[in-house]
N, C-alpha and C positions, 0 to 999 in steps of 0.2 A: 822418957826413955833414956837410960844411962848409956854411956859409951860402950859398956860391956854387953848390953842387950842387943840382940839382933832383931830386926823386924820380922814378924811372922812370914813364913813362906807363902807366896801367892801362887795359886795354880796358874797354868798358862791361860786358862779360860778367863779367870778373874782379871788377869793382867791385860787381856785383850777382849773387851766386850763384844767386838764384832765377831771374833772367833766363837765366843760363847753363844752368840745368836745363831751361828751357822750350825751348831750341833743340837739345837733345841729339839727339832722334830725327832731325831734319832734317839734322844733321851726319852721322849714321851712315848713314841711308838717304836719299840725295839725290833720288831719283825719287818723285814723289807717288804714282804707281800702286803702287810697291813698298811704301810706307807703308800704303796702303789694303789691299793683300793681306796684309800682316803683321797689320793690325787684324782682318781676317777670320779669319786663323789663330788669333789670340789669342781672339777671341770664340767660335769653334768649340771651342777647347781648354778654355776656361773653362766652356762649357756642358756639355762631357763630364763634368767633375768635379761641377758643380752637379746635373746630371741624375742621376748615380750617387747622390749624397746624397739627392735627392728620391725616387728609386725605392726605395732601401733603407729610407728613413724611412717612406714612405707605402705601400709595396707596390703600385706602379702597374701591376704585372703584366708588366713587360718582362723584367728579369732577376730581379726579386723578386716572388713572388706575394703577394697581400694577407695571407695567413695567416703569412707569414714577415717581414712589415714590422717595423721597429724599434719603431714605436708599438704593435704587437700582441705585443710580447715577443720578437721575432726578435733574432738576434745577428749583426749584419753581418760583423764580422771573424771571430768564432768560427766562424760558419757556413762561411766560406771556409777558414779555417786548419785546421779539423777535417774538411774534405771530401775526397773522392777526387780533387779537382782538384790538391791539394798532393801532389806526388810527389818522388822523388829523395832524395839524401842529406841534405838540409836539413829533411825532413819532421818529424823529432823536435824540431828547434829551433822551427819554426813552430807546432807543436802546443803547445809549452811556453809560448809567449807569448800564446796564445788565452785571453782573459779579458774580463770586463766592462770593464776599463780599456782593453784594446785596441779594444773596440767604440767606446767614447767617443772615444778618440784618433783612430781611423780616421775616424769620422764628422765630428769637428771639422776634421780635415785636409781631407776632401773638400769640406765646406762652405766653409771659409776659402779654399782654393785656387780653387774655382769662382767665388766672389764677387769675390775680389781680381783674378783674371785677367780676368773679365768687365768689371770697373770699370777695369782698367788700372793698378792700384796695387799696391805691394808685390810687384812681379814677381820681384825677386831672391830673396826668401825663399820665395815660391811655387815658384820653379824648384828651389830646393834641397830643400824639403820634398817637393814633388811628385816629383822625381827619385828621392829616397830611397824613397818609397812605391812608385813604379813599378818600380824595380829590385828591391825586396823581393818584390813580387808576381810579377815575371818569374822570380826565382829560386825562389819557392815552387812555381811550376808546372813548374819544371825542364825547359826545352825541349830538353835535349840528348840525351834517351834515345829509344829506339824507340817507347816507349809514350806519349810526350809528345803533348799535345793540339795544340801549336803546329805549324804547317806550315813554319816557318822556325826553326832552332835559334839563330840569332844576332840577328835583328831581327824582333820581333813588335810588336803594338800598344802594349805597355807602353813599349818603347824609343822608338817614334815619339812617344807622348805626352810622355815625358821630354824628348826633343829639341825638341818644339814649345814646351814651357815654357822651356827654355834659350834657344832662339832669340828668343822674345818678350821675355825679360828682357835679353839681351845687346844687342838692337837697339832697346830702349826702345819697344816696340810699344804701350805704354799711352798714348802722347801723341796718337795718331790715334784718334778715335772712343772715347776713354776719358778718365779723369780723371788721367792721368799727369802732365801739366803742373802742375795744381793741387796734386796730391799732393807732387810734388818741391819745390814752393815753400813747403810748410809748414815752419815753424822746426824742429819735432822731426825731420823727415826731413832737413833741411839739416844738423842736428847729428849724425844717425845715418844715414850713407849706406847702410848695409846694409838700411834700410827701403825704399829706392828699389825 
């Protein structure tokens, strides 16, 4: 660049990446009511995961009776992976991964996804981990056979939960009624965009 050339003008957003991150959701979803409904979807989805963690940990009696609670010695993932709910050609694989390690990993995933999605932070990684978990559970229940518990062989609640996680991440739904803006402004998140 010669002395006579001036550097190209930078927008306020490119000069300040934190500011650019704070306007992301309003650029993607331009209607305020749309952002609010996305926030409702995010909060409901996060609560599904957090509730599953709490019920399996404490045995609140909804899907987990108190005697099968994790704090009472229950085995959240092993109980599922070794149950009659797991059917189909992948049953031996799922039985082979059932262990105390799978219990811990499953429960950490449920808690982390639930808290992150409720807070509106780390939505990308929550969407990836949650989708992998939901697709694995979907395949474990093998909805394609006549004896399947699912009423729809292609789209069941596991797929809907995965899609909800993906939509909230792609549309930056943590910015409305969440801590998404503050999270994206953190230097560590600015350096590691996968944490968004």
